[in-house]
N, C-alpha and C positions, 0 to 999 in steps of 0.2 A: 741653912740651905745653900747648897753650891750654886754659883752661877753657871748658866748653861754655856758649854764650850761652842763656840761657832764653827769650830773645825769638825764638828760631828757630821757624819753622813746623813743623807736624807732617810735612808733605812733605820739608822740607829735613833734618829729623832722620832720616827713613827713608832718604833718599839718602846722608847721611853714614855711617849704620849700614851700608849696603850697600857703600859703598866700603871701610869698615874691614874687613868681613868679606872681601872680595876681596883686600884687601892681606894679611891674616892667613893666608888659605888658598893664595894663589898666589906668595907669595915667602918666601925664607928671611931673616927678620929677626931681629935680636938678640932675646934673651929679655926683656931691660929694655924695649925698644921694643914688644914684643907685649904686655907688661904695660900700657904706657901706652895702647896702642890699646884694650885690654880696659877699662881705667877709663873712657876717653873713651866707649866703647860703653854701658857700664853707666850713665854719666850721661845719655846720650842716651835710653836705655831709660826711665829714670826720668821724664824730661821728656815722652816720648811717653805714658807712663801717666798723668801728670798731666792732660796736655791731653785725652786721651781721656776721663777721668773727668769733666772739666769739660763737654765735649761731651755726653756721657750724661746729665749732670744738666740740661742745657739743652734737650734734645730735646722737641719738642712733638708731640703726635699729634692728628689731627683724627679725632673720633669720627663715628659716623653721622649725628649731628645737626648736623655742621658746627662744633662747638665745639673750641676748642684746649685740650689737657690735657698736663700734663707726663707724659713717659714714665716 
């Protein structure tokens, strides 16, 4: 199993997670392969969380006076 690339976009990570879930739900795969998919999914979730945290820290809000403020 390949290591998850941290340069992956959030959208790509969500797509890969969706595919992993479909594989694990809809097929009878060996237990070892299921654990590999689970591990990759957890790595993808960690990357998603990091990217979402970064976006949340950088979100700017326009107040009623038109000034930009960090959220």
